[in-house]
N, C-alpha and C positions, 0 to 999 in steps of 0.2 A: 109363149104367149099366154093370154088370159084364157082359162078354161079349167076343166077338171080331169084332163088326161094325165097319164103318168109322166109326161114331159111338159106339163103346164102347171101354172099357179094362178090363184085368185087372191091377191094381196098377201104375198109372202111377208112375214113379219120378223121372225127370229131365226137364228142359225147357230148350230152347235157342231163341234167337230170331235170325232174320236181320233186322237192323235196317233194311236197305235195302228189303226187300219186306214186312216185318212178318209174315213166315211164322213159325209156331211148329213146333218139332219136339219130340215127346214120346216118351220111352222107355216102352213098354207092356210091362213086364217079364215078366209071366206069359204074354203072347201072343208073347214073344220077337221083338219088332218095334219099329221106330221109325215113328211116324206123322207126316205133314206136314199141317198145317192152314193153309190160306191165310187171309188176313185176312177175318174175317166168316163163314167157312165153318162149317156145322153138322156136317159129316162130313169125315174126313181121308182120306189116301191112304197106303198102306204105301210107305215109301221105303227101308227096310232090314229084312232078316229077314222074319218072317212065315211061315216054313216049318218051324215046330217048333223046339225047342231043340236046338242041336248045334254042331259045328265046321266044317260044310261051308261052301263059299263063298257060299251063299245063306241062311245061318242066323246067328242070334245065340243066346246062351244067358243069359237074364235080363239084358238091357241095363239098366244103372243110370244113372249120371251121363252126360250128353252135352254136347258143345261144338260149336257151329257155327263152322267155319273158313271165313270168307268168302274168304280168299286162294285156297283150293283148291276152293271150293264143295263141301265135304265135311263129314261129321259125324265127330267123334272120340268113340268110345263106350267107356265102361267096361263091358266084357262080363263081368259078375260071375262067373257060374258056369263060364266057360271060363278064368278067371284071366288075361285079357289085355285089351289095348286095341286096338280096331279103328278103322281109318280107312275110312269108307264113302263113296266118291264118289257124288254124287247123279247126275251125268251125266258119263261113262257110269256105270251102276250097277255098281260094283266094290267088293270088300271086300279089305282088306289088314290083316294083323296087324302092328302097329307097335311093340308092347311086350308082354312076357310070352310065354307058351308058345302056339305055334300048335296044339299037340295038346291044349290044355286042362289042362295039368299045373300044380298049385299048388306054390309053394315060397317060400323066404325068402332066396334068393341075390340078387345084383345083377341077374340076368337075369329071375328069376321073380317073380310076384305071387301074392297069395292074396286072392281075393274083392274085387277093387277096386270101390269104389262111386262114386268121383268122379274127374273129369279136367278139366284146363284147359290152355291153351296161353298162352305169352307171345308178344310181337310178333315174336320171332325164330323161332318155331315149336317151341321146346322144350316138352316135355310134362311136366306135373306130375300125379302120380297119388296119390289117396288109397288106399293099399294097405291096405285095411281089416283084413283077416285078419292082417296082419303089424304092425299098429299103427304105421305109419310113412308118411311122404310120400316118394315117389320122384321124382327128376328124371331124365328121359331127354333128353339133349341131342340136337339134330338129327342124324340119321344114326347114333346110337349105340344099341346093344341092351343095354349095361350101364348101370344106373342108379346115381345117387348118392343116398344117404339124406340128405335135407335137414331132416327133422323127425321126431321120435319116436325111440324106442329099441326096435328089434326085439326081440320076446320079453319085454319088460318093460312090460306095460300097467298104468299106474297114473296117479295124479292129479298127479304132480310136474310143474312147469312145462315141463320138457323132454320129457315123455312124452305119449303119446296112447293112448286106448282106443277102438278102433273108429272112426277118422276116416272121415267119410262124404262130405264135399264139400270142394272147394278152389276158391279164386278169387284172382286177383291184382288189385291196384289199379294205377293209372297210375305209381306210384313203385316198383313191384316188390315191394311188401309182399304176403305170402301169408297169406290167411285160411283157417282150417281149422275145419270143423264137427267138433269132438271129441265125437262122439255119446255115448259111454258115460261121459264125464266131465261131460256136460251143460254144455258151455261152447264158446265160440268162441275159438280161439287166433289171434294174429297173430304172424307171424315177419317181422321187419323186413328190408326190402331184400334179398330173395333174389337173389343174383348168379348169373346163368346164363352 
C-alpha cells in the first residue's frame, strides 16, 4: 500500500534485478529512496536515499529508472528531480554523481540533463540516459562528463521518426540496439547498433 514503511511504496517507478541473487531493487520515487527486496521477502530494506528529497550525499530526489551494475555492485539511478545520474554503491554505501549537475541544475547542454527518467549501461560501462525533459537520449562514455546526443532532436518534440517526446526508458540488446520508450508519442523506438 501507499506509505513509507519497509513494506510500502509511494509511487514506485523503476525496477532492477540482480540475476545472481534474485534480489530486486525498486525506486520508490516519492519516498526518495531505493528499496532492496531479497527473494521471497515481504518487506524491503532501504539501500539508497530515504532521507527526504535533496542533493546531500545521503539523499535522492525522485529516483526514477534504475540499473543494477553487477560489475561494481552498485545501482545507477536516474535522479529525476535533481537532473542527474547517481552511482550508489551498495557496499560501502556511497553516492557519486556520474552525469548531470551535482547541484541539481537542469539544462540542455552536453553536460546537463533535464528530468532524466531512464538509464542503462553497456558492457563497457558507457551510460545511456533518457533525458526526458530534453526529448533526447544522451550517451556518456566511460570517464566523460560531456555527452553525445544519439537519439532525438533537442527542443523539437514531435512524432517524426528521428524525434522523441518525453523518452522515459532505455534498454540495450546483445547486439547493441537501443530501445526507447517514447512515452508521449505512445511508441517504442529502436535505434540500430548504437556504437559506443
